N, C-alpha and C positions, 0 to 999 in steps of 0.2 A: 360511853362505852366507844370503844375503837371497830366501828364495822361501819361499811356502808350500805345502802339502800339502792338497789337499780330498779326502774322501772322500764321494762321492756314491752315494745308495743309490737302489734302481729308484722308490722311492715319490715321490722327488723328480722323476724326470725322464719315469715313467708311471704309470699305476695298476696295480694288482698284481693284475693279469687272470689267467687260468690261461695258462701258457705251456709251451710246448713247446721242446725242446734242440733247435739245430741242430747242436750242436758238444760231441762227449765231455768237451772240456776245461773246466775251471773255472780261475777267476781265481786261486786260489792257484799253480794251475800256472806261473805266469807271474810272480810273486814275486821270484823271482831271476834274471829275465833280467837280461842285461847290455846296459850303456849304457854299452859303450867304443867306443874308434876301429875295433879291429879286429871287432869284433863287427856293426857297423853298416855297413862299405863292404866294395865289392869285394874279393873276396882278394888278398893280397899289394902293396896299394895304399900309396904313400908321399906322396900328394899331400895339399892341403887343400880341403875343400869350405867355400864363404864363402857363405851362402843367404840372400839378402835377401827378405823378406817383401812388397818392391812398397813404393809409394809413392815419396817422395822419395829421393834417395840423395847426402848432403852429403858433402862433401871429406872431414871428418873420422871417415865411417863408411868410404868408399872408401879410405881412407887403410889401413886394414887390410889390403886387397887387396895394395897397393904396397908395403906393409912385408912380407909374404910371398914377395915374388919375388926368385930370387937376385940380381938388379940390377936398376937401372930401365931398362936397355938390351935385356932380356930378352926373346924375342918374346912378346908378347899378342896374342891372337884374339877378337875380336868378333863373333858371332853372330847376326844379326837375323833368320833364319827364323821366327820365329814372327810378326812384326810385319806387319801390312797396310800396313804404310810402313818399308819395311827402310832406305830410304835414311837418314829421320828418325830412325828407331830407332838407326843406326849413327852417325849424328851425336852424339847423348847418349849413346852408349854409350862411344865412344871420349873423347870431351872431359873427362871428370873425370879418366882415367888420364893423360891428356896433361897437365893441370894440374898433377897431383902428379907429374909429371918423368918420366914413362915417354916413353921415345924410340922404340920399335919396336913399335906399336900397330899392327893390321892388320886391317879391316873383310872378312868374308869371306861375300856374300851366295851361298850355295851353291841349287842347283836340283838337283830329284833327278833321280839320273841324268846330269847335266851340271856333272861334274867330274870332275879327273884325280889322278893318281896322286899329281903333284906338291902337288898340294891337301892330301891326304891325307896327304903327308910332313909338310909345314909343321904339320899339327894335331897329330900325334904329337910332332913337336920343340918344340912350343909349351911354355910354362913358366907361362903364364897364360892363361886363358878368363875374355870375360864373356858371358853368356847373357842376350840381351834379350828383353823381356816381349811378350805378345800372348797368341798364341793355341797351347798345349804340343802339342796334338796335331798343329797344322799344322807345328810345328819337326819332331816325329818323323817326319811321315809323309817328310819330305827326309833326316832324319839316322838314320831305324835301317837298320843293315847298316853299310856301311864307314866310314860318318861316324862313329857310335854307339861303335864298336872301335876307332876312332882316337883319339877323346876320351877312351875307358877306357885305352888303351895308354899316354897321355899323363900322365892321373892315377895309375897304377901308379908312372911316372917319377917323379914330385914335382911335377906340376902343379897350380897351385891354379886351381879351377873355380869361378868366382861367377857369379852371376844373380840375376835381380829378378824376384818376380810368376810369369809362366808359367815363365821361367829358374831358377825356384827349384822349381816342381811338378817339371818334367822331370828332375829330380835322382835320384829314386827310381827303383827297378824298377817299383814298382808305382805308378801315376800317377792322381791325379786330374784329370778332364777338366773336371767342371766342369758336364757334361749328365745327364739325368736319364731314366729309362726311363717314369718316370709323370707327369711336368710338362713338356708340348711347349715351352713357352719357359724361357728362360734366366732361375733366381733365383741372385742373389749369394751368398745360402746357402740350403741346402735348407727347405723350410717342412714337413717329416716327417723322421721317425727311422725308416726302414723299410730292411729289404733287399729286392733285386728293383729296386732303384731306380737306384742310382748307375752309373754308366758309367765304366769305368776302361781304361786305357790301358797299353802299355809304353813307361817312360821310359828315360831314358840307362843306368840301373842302376849308377850310382857309390854310389851310397847301396841296400845291397841289402834291409836287414833295419827297413827303416821307411818310414814315408808322409809326405809334405811336403804342408802345405796353407798357402795365403798369404794375404796381406790379411785376416789372421786375427781379430785383434782388433777392426779397424775395420767389417769386414762380419760381426762375430758369426756364425763358419760353425762352431758348434757341432756342431749337427746332422749336418753334412758329415761333420766330424771323429768323431763318434760312429758314422755309418753305416759308414765306412772300417774302424774300429777292429772292429765286428763282423763286416763282410766278410772280412778279412785275420785272423784269430785268430793269435797271436803277435806280429803285427806293433806297433810303438807308432807312434803318429800325431803329428808336432811341428806345432804351428800358429803360424805366425811374423807378428806384427805388421808393420805398415809403418815402412820407415827404422829396420830392425832385422835384425840376422843372426845366424843360428846358424853357429857355426863349429866344425866337426869336421874334427882335424887329429891327426898322430899323438901329439903331446905334450896332446891331451883336448880336452874337449868345451866350449864357451866362447858366452857371449852377449855381442854388441855392439849398440851403437846409443842410439835414444831410447825404443824399445818395450819389447813383451814377448815372450816366447816360452812357448805351452802345451803342455806334455807331457803326451799322455792314456797311460797305460800300459796295456799288453796286456790284452784281457779279451774273452773270445769272446762272452758274452751270450747271449740267447734270444729265440725270436720267439714270437708267437701266432699265430692261423689268419689274420689279417689282414698278416701279415708286420711287425708293430710291434716293436720291438726293447726288449726289457729287460736291464737290468746288474743284476747283485750288487755290492757291493765296489767299484765303479768308482774309480781313483785318478788324481786328474791333478797335477801339478806347475806352477805358473807362476815362470818366471824373468824376471831383470832383466838388465840390461847391468852387466857386471863377475862374474855369477854362472858358476859351473863345474859341469858334469855331472860323475858322480852327484852 
């Protein structure tokens, strides 16, 4: 496997100030955590998550989605509700799938409370999805509840769920929103590694035992990932680069595309009186296209 492991000690992250534990767990307790399909996804699922970190989506990357459909005439639904320009998002979401030969691709721009049972049934029966980028919290404001449950049902039945940028972040149960309590203005990455700062929401819950961050390499979102790692002890964080997919499927977990995926192994950390986070024996892996996990 072409990847490297890095062990980062607290001295490389924060000064060794006096710290008080906020969690009883230690890094050693997480060393045997399972990075397998069954351990990460929603129970009884048979589907595939094709999680793209944002940026460009060349046809050779999207071909990984099409190749996992049962056929090119299988129903694929594109959902643009995260976007402030849903018509444009639909156009660019549908276009590569059609160019790759899919013949049954449909956009569905749903509004909160303004959809019917027929639309939900189409979602349940779909064999593939593409979740457009934008604002993941905006998407979940529409999808939470019946739409979310219908997507989960399709995933349990074997559908492939793909998404990019916000469409990637919303796949996990714990969803990074990008907002902060201590910074009124949006930051591409956090300027601090502190608890009581990050704002999380509830995602689609397809990936229940991990957290996703996107545009990761390009926007250097390490502070954000480290914050999430502390705030959710026991959960790993996957940081996915642009034009790159983390593929989680019953046959295993792999990387496709042009970039890298960073995996932060579970670690609870500690904090001091200023909310600054301290980690001991922090482990991360960096994976490239063609790599498989674990």
